Each structure stands twice: as C-alpha cells, then as structure tokens.
N, C-alpha and C positions, 0 to 999 in steps of 0.2 A: 597444262589442261586449264581451261577456262572455268571460273567459278560463277559464270552467268547461268541463270535458270533456263531450262528448256522452255520452248514455246507452249503455253497452256492450250492452244488450239490444235496444233499438229504434232507436238512433242519433238520438234526439230531441235537439235543441239547447236545450230548455227545462229544463235541470237547475238545481237550486239546492242550497245548502249547508244542512244541519241538524246543527249541532254539528260532529262530526268525520266526518260521513257526507255523501255526495251522494245526492240523491233525484231521481227522474224522475217528474214529475206525469202523464205520459201512460201509462206502463205500471206505475207504482208500484214500480219496482225501486230498491233501496238498495244502495250499495256504499261501502267505506271509501276514504279518500284514499290510503292506502298501496297499495291494489290498482290504482289508476290508474297509478302509477309502474311497477309490475311488468307490467301489461298493455300499456303503451305500448311496451315493449321486445320483447314476444313476437309481437304481431299485426301483419301487414302487410295493410292494407286496400286492396283493388283496387276502383276506381270506374270507371264508364263515362263517356262524353263529357258527360253532363249531371249527374254527381255521385252517381248511384245506386250503392250498394254492391253489388258482384257476389259471387255464391256459386256453388259447384259445382252444376251441373244447371240453371242459368238459361238462358233463351232471350234472345238478343241480335240486333240488326239491324246489318248492316254500314253504316257511314256514309261510306265512301270506297272506291273501287275498289282491290282488293288483287291484286297479281300473285302467282301460285303459283310458288314457287321450283322450278326444274327442269322447268317446263312452260310451254306457251304459253297456258294457261288464265288467266282473270281472274275473281275473285269480284266481282260487280257490286254497286253501291250498292243498298240495300234488301233484300238477301238475308238471310233469317231463319236464324239458326244456333241449333239446339236442343242442350241438354245439354252446355254448355261445361264444361271442367275448368280450374281455376286452378292454375298451376304456377310454380315458381321458375325463374329463368333470364333469358335475354334478352327473352323475350316472356311476358306474364302469362297469356294464354289459350291453351288447346289445344282443338281440336274437330275433328269430321268434318262435311263439308258434302255433302249428297246430290248426286250427279252429279260431284263433284270429288274427294272422298276425305278 
C-alpha cells in the first residue's frame, strides 16, 4: 500500500510523486509536499458508513433507527435526509427531517 496522500481536489488514491510535487492523474491537480503537512492539520474529513466524503448540502440515508432526544419519535432505517450541515461538536451532522423537525 502506498503512503502517498490522496488528492485534495478529487480524493483519488492514485497519486504519484514528480520531483518535489504530488500529481493526481485523474484530475491533473498538482500540489507541493509542504502543503500536505499544512492541510492535514486544518481539515477534518467526515465520511459516511461506506467511506464517501460528506459535504454541507449532501443527501444521506439513515442506516440505523435513531431515537429523537426528548421525544417518543424514532427516525426509521431508510429515511432520506436532505441538505445536511456538518458541524463541530459531539455529533458531526445536523439536519431537519420532514415530519420530525
């Protein structure tokens, strides 16, 4: 397994070194080795259950029944949640679900 970093633009794992630069063959993005060290400290990547990187505004599907705190409601498996927000704190995702809130 390669110890090279994934591409910061497209998250491709097929990067290679070219002198003192890293290159992504899929999107043709080039970046320096120094920027990898700086970027690793700044960015917290949030991934879903199958490893896809999540971003604000994504649509996700619930994979486990979730109890709603302070209510007798339950969010069922398979519920689609639109327009998620990624937040810092105890939980990574914040959203509103139709019919629940």
